[in-house]
N, C-alpha and C positions, 0 to 999 in steps of 0.2 A: 193853595197852589194857584198861581195866576195863569190866565189864558195867554197863549202866544199872540203877539200883535202882528197884524199883517204888515207887509212892507208898504212904505209910502208909495203913492202913485208915481209912475215914471215921469221924468221931466222931458220937455221937448228936446233939450240938449242930449239926454240919454238916448232918446229915440234916434236923433241925428247921428250920434256917435255909433250906434249899433248899425244903422243903415250905411254909414261910411265904410263899413267893413264888407258889405255885400257888393261883389263885383259882377258885372255883366259877364257871363261865361264865355261870350264870343269875342268881346273886345277888351276884356280885362281892365276895365275902369269902373270905379264904384258908381252905384246908381245915384248916389248923392252928388258926386262930381259931374255926372252926366246931365244932371237936372231932371232926372226921371221922377223924382219924388215931388209932388205938387203940394203936399201938406199932410198934416196929421191932426187928429183930435183925441183927447183923453177924456173919458167919462169915468170919474172916480166911483168905485163901488162903495157899498155900505161898509160900515166898520167891520173889519175881519174878512172882507171880501176884496178881491183884486179889482183892478181897473180894466175897463174896456178901451182898447186902442183901435183907432181906424186910421189907415194910411191910404192916401190917395195918390196914385202914381200912374205913369204911362210906360210905354216900351219904346224902343228905338224904331219899331215898325209894327203896324197891326199884324203883320204876318210873321213876327219874330218866332223862330222855331224853338227858342229857349223860354218862351213865356211861362209854361207851367213850372219849370225849374226855378226861374227867377222869382216868380211870385211866392213859391214855397220858401225860397231863401230869405225873402223879405219877411214873410210871416214868421219864420223860425227865429230870425234875428231879434224881432220885437218881442216875440213870445218868451224868450229866455230872460228878458229884463225882470228884475225883482218888482213885484207889485202888479204884474200884468195877469189878468184872468183870461182875457180873450183878445183876439186880434182879427180884424177884418182888413183885407187889402182890396181896395176898390180900384179897378182898372178903368182908366179913362183915355180917350184920345181927343179930348177937348181941353186945351188946344193940342194940336199935333205937336209932337216933339220936334224941336228945331235946335240942333246942337250949337248953331252960331249964336243963338239968343239965350239958350238955357244952360249950356254946359259951362263949367268953371274954366278959367284960363288954363289951369293945369290939364284938364281933360281935352281942351281944344288943342293944346300943344301936343299931347300924346296922339290925338287923332289926325294931326296935320292940318288943322283948320286955323287959318290966320285972319 
């Protein structure tokens, strides 16, 4: 009998696609389109072990009342990907989020930023 093989590590594309489904609960635009995700890293596990994924992101405001919910949603979206063993979501405000420079054109249009 052969041992089951672990899923391959997630790709950055898979992580991005998962995060594109996570919407800010207040303004209903994805964290990816808002430019709140600053990056991700993937540390592959040993054979038969899942990967560790670290997501670096910000919030629309340091006083965001939905911060715990949003961070949990990001964590859950990445944790559900095949091949992920653990997820850390690192919150940063460096640089401060600026929708004029960081949001996608679609998000700017939805937010009324020209």
